[in-house]
N, C-alpha and C positions, 0 to 999 in steps of 0.2 A: 496601389490597389492590388489585392491578392486574388489570383485566379483559383487557388486551391483553398480548402477550408483550413481553419486553424488545426483541427484534429488531424488532417492529412499532413500538414507541415510538422506537427508535433511528432507523429509516428516516424516520419523521415529523419527529422533533425535530432531525435533522441535515440535512434536505433542503436548506435554504437555503445552509448552508456547503458542502455537497457540490456543489450546482449552481454556486456561485461558483468553487470549485476546478476543476470540469470546464470551465467557460468560460475560465478562465485557461490550462489545459493544452491545450485544443483546438488553438489555432494552432501550438503547438510539436509536438504529436503528429501532427497531420494535415497539416502542411506542413513536411516534412523534405526539402528539395530536394537536400541533399548528405549524404554519409556523415559529414562533420565535424559537421554539425548534429545528426545522430542520436547521435554520440558525446557531444556536449555535453549532450543530453537524458539519456543514460545516466549521465553523471557527476553531473548534478544529482540524479537519483533516488537514486543510490548515496549521495550526501552526506547525504540525509535518512533513507533506509531503514536504512543500516548502523548508525548509533548508536541509532536508535529500536528496531530489532530486538534490539540488545544489551540495552537497558533492559527490553524486554518479556520476554526469555528468562528473567530471574530469577523471573518471576511466572507465566508460562504454561508449565507442565510437561506431561508426558504424562498426569498425573492430571487436568489441566484440559482438555486437548485431545489425545486419544490419538495423532493423527497429526502432532503439531507438528513433528517432525523432517523430515517430508516436505513441509512447507509451503514455498511460493515464498519465496526469501530474497534478501537483498542479494548473497549469494554468486553467484547467477545473473547479476546485473548485472556482477559482477567477471569472470565467465567470458566474457560478451559483450565486455567491454572488453579482456580478455586476448587474446581471439581477434583483435580489431582492433588489438592491440598498443598499447593506450592505458592511461594511468594512471587510477586511480579518482577523482582530484581531491580537493578539499577536503570535509570532513565538517562537519555542523552541530555547533555548540557546545551544551552542555546548555541554556543559556537560549533556544536556538532550537527546542527540542523541547518537547512536552508533558511535564508531570511524571508520571512513572510510578513510583509507590511502593507499589502493591498490585495484586492480581489484577484487581479491577474496572477500574482505570485502564488496565492492560495490555490487557485485552480490548476496551476502548473504542478504544484506538489500533490494535489488531490488526483491529478491524472495518473501519477505513479502509484498511489495507494489504491485507487479504484482499479487500475490495470492489473494489480496483483491478484484480483479475484478471478481473473480469467483462467489461470492455471490451477486454481484451488481445488476444483473437482478431481482433477487428475492426481494432485498431491494427496487428497483425502483417500482416494481409492488405493493409492500406493501405500500410504501409512496403515490402512486397514489390513492390507496383505502382510506388511512387515511386522505390524504390532497388533495381531488379532485380539489381544486382550484389552486393547484400548477401546473404551466405550464411545459411542457416537457423541455422547454429551461432552466429551473432551476434545471434539474435533469441530467445534462450531466455527472457529475463526477461518480455518482453511476450507470448510464447506461453503463459507461465504453465503451467497444468495441461492445456492442450489440450482434448481431448474430455472430460476429467474435471473441468473447471472447475465445472460445475453441481453435481456431487456433492460436490466439495470445499467449495463455498460452503454447501451444505445441511448438511454435517457440522459446519462451523464454527458455523452458526446454531443447530444443535441443542445444541452444547456451550455456547454463549452463554446460551441459554434455560434450560438445566438447572442452571446454577450456583446455589447457595443464596444469593441476594442479599437484603439488607434494603433498606429505603427509601433509605438513604444511598448504598448501593452502586449502585442504579439511577441516581441522580443523577450519581455519579462516572463510570459507564460513558458516559452520554450527554454529560456535560460534557467528558470526555477525548476522545471521538470528535469533538466540535465543535472543540475546541482543536487536535486533530491536523489536521483539515481546514484550519483557519486558519493554523497554523504551516507546513504544507506549502505553502500558497498564498504566504506571505511568503518562504519559502525559494526557491520557483520564481521569484518576482519578483526576488530577490536574485541568483540564479545564472544565470538564462536571459534576462536583459534584453538 
């Protein structure tokens, strides 16, 4: 029996992997001197988010997360790239993604993707300062849920904590979240070097 919630355990047990990915991404997200650089970052994100979200969608339905259809998605990256008249680029192969074969694994991966919205507003403001010519229509992905980001995160965490997990499921959620951080780090290294 756990005395802390799954979301608390996730935060604690993925902190190292999360920090490592954040440090990897920071130079790319906070130093975008040209529009082409920004496009390259979007293409890299799309290449990881699109196939991972497709895998997650089979297991995270509205019964699991009621507002799942409203969640930020790779389609938002595609809209940004379309606006900038750019292709989506290459996507990760199955072996480059975490294994998603049940709901706990899908929620572990989604924890990483949804968590990435939390820094989005700061990234958007920074990009607008660095690239003032970039229209807001090309910043949808990083803008995320805008002023609703906090409430969307809270809703996700409540859904995560309310699922009927057993001991094995707890491990799967945490392990998949850690693997997602790691695989995204490797993908960033591969595509943004």
